[in-house]
C-alpha positions, 0 to 999 in steps of 0.5 A, a space after each residue: 700072942 698080943 694083938 695090935 691094935 690100928 692105933 698102934 699100926 699107925 704109930 709103928 708105920 710112923 716111926 718106920 718112916 721116922 728111922 728111914 729119914 734118921 739114917 745120918 745125924 747131920 745135926 740135932 734139928 734134923 737128920 738126913 734121909 736115905 737116897 731111896 726116900 729122896 728119889 722116892 719123893 721126885 716123879 718118876 717121869 723126871 728121870 726119863 730123857 728125851 733124845 729129841 728134845 736134848 738134840 733141840 737144845 743142841 742145835 739150837 746153841 751150835 746154831 747161835 755159836 755159828 751165827 754170832 762166830 760169823 757175824 763177828 768175823 763179818 763185821 767187827 773188822 770192818 769197823 774203822 773206829 778203833 774204840 768201836 772195834 774193840 768194844 765190839 770185839 769185847 761184847 762178842 768175847 762175852 756173849 759168844 762165851 755165855 752161848 759156849 758155856 751152854 754147849 759145854 754143859 749140854 756135853 756135861 749131860 751127856 757125860 752123865 748120860 742125861 742127855 739121851 737114854 743111849 750111852 754111845 750116843 751121848 759119848 760121841 755127842 759129848 766128844 765131839 761137842 767138848 772136843 771143839 772147845 779144847 776139852 778133854 771129853 773122857 778124861 773129864 767125864 771120868 774125874 767128874 764122875 768121882 767128883 760126884 762120887 765123893 762130893 764132900 769128902 775131904 780126901 777123895 774129892 777130885 774138885 775143891 777140896 778145902 785146906 784145913 788150918 794146918 794147910 792154911 798156915 804151912 808155909 808155901 810157895 804160893 804165899 811166898 812162905 809168909 803168914 797168908 793173914 800178913 798180906 791177902 785181905 788186902 783187896 788188891 791181892 784178893 783181886 789178883 789171886 781170884 783173876 788167877 783162879 778164874 783164869 788159869 783154874 782150869 788149865 791147872 786142874 786138867 795138867 796138875 790136878 789141882 784141888 782134888 783130895 791127896 787120897 782121889 788118884 786111882 793108883 799111886 802117882 808117879 810124880 807131879 807130871 803124872 797126874 795130867 788129865 791127858 796123859 794115858 797112864 796118868 795116876 787120875 785114871 785106872 789102867 783100863 780107861 787109857 784108851 778112852 784118855 787117848 780118844 780125847 786127845 785125838 779129839 784135842 788134836 783134831 780141833 788144834 788142827 783145825 784152829 792152825 790152818 784157821 791162823 793161816 786164813 784169818 791169822 792169829 789175832 783174829 782168830 784169838 779174838 774169835 775163839 781164844 777169848 770166848 775159851 777163857 770166858 767159857 772156863 771162867 763160868 766153869 770153875 765159878 759155877 764149880 766153885 760156888 756150888 761147893 763153897 759156902 759158909 753154910 755148907 760142910 766137908 766131912 772127914 771120910 770116916 763120917 763122910 756118906 754119898 748122901 751128906 756129900 751130895 747135899 753139901 751143895 748149894 743152888 745159885 741163881 743166875 737169871 735169864 742167863 743161868 736158867 736159858 744160857 746154862 741149862 738151869 745147872 746154876 740153879 738146880 744143881 743139888 739135885 744134879 749131885 743126887 741124880 746126875 742122870 736127870 736131865 736139866 730140863 727136869 731138874 726144876 721140877 725134881 728140885 721143887 718135890 724134894 724141897 719139902 723132905 730136905 728142909 733145911 739141908 736143901 742150900 739156896 742162895 739167891 744173892 748176886 753170883 758175881 758178888 758172890 764170887 767175890 764175897 765167897 773167896 775172901 771169906 771161905 779160907 779154909 776148913 776146920 772141925 766142927 765141935 758140935 757135929 763130930 765129923 763135919 768141917 766147917 768154913 773158917 769165915 772171917 770178914 773181908 
């Protein structure tokens, strides 16, 4: 029997470690690690949620929303000067929208099971918080889980699946059946499209499942009206999930009834300023955050044959939004890569987990440190469609263009 020397043993261990990191090649320079190798690089305590700490953030956000809302309702209508009163309502809507986005993100934590170790408690908190923001909690939870499950998959991802070159140049109503190259690079056209994207993108997703992959449905669609996040029998969901979709609708109905009563007390104009404007700000931020996490010239998508969970999870981008991102948005902008790998990691552990992963991931980790709003404009103008990368079979890269 052949003997193995110490040097040979060391070499074999090194080769084993190399093999573990080489399961899915992405390029000649670097290879994808497997999910267990990635998990082992993160300190174990990062996976543990503290119910008390999470509740502390929840109480903080709800208190801030309440105080800002009370101050707006109490003092802004008393400002006699129309110009100053208008400016005050604009500032109120923006600030309240930021804080309410934080509450939205805490409900998002509940949906992933990162709020506490108790899933039923998570669902109660998430349902109440999301319903108050007119978000169908369970409907979003189910479709969002599938977005995480198939991130970067050109057919099964549930959010922001990009157009291919063929899709791009197919005549359609959105482009008035004209060549998009003829007019969309005009700044005013891009601005109108971006505003539509930001103001109506969330509602279009909930109503018509826009931007989802062609094979993201859970059953055959019975028509374009049967893909809503509000219908228990929607093709977006499994039959077993229907009761939870109905519970989501119940939460929305309770909130809608509360808003109806409020109209009779403070009037629809004041209610719109108090609740409606922050609502649009909140979902502007959510659309922008999700879009920019998955749209970047360096971030690929994958065809069905070559996609893997790790590839998809790493096809995301961490960005920076300063104080707002870290303290009001609970770090979701700054630590989205690790969130896609392990969505149960609580947001207050995500930065530590991210730092632990960077040495392992190397160039597979993507971060953009430029202006968040500036990136929204430039990305929307340059990342139009994806096409096959001839250097990496199965990988699709953004066909970017200068604006």
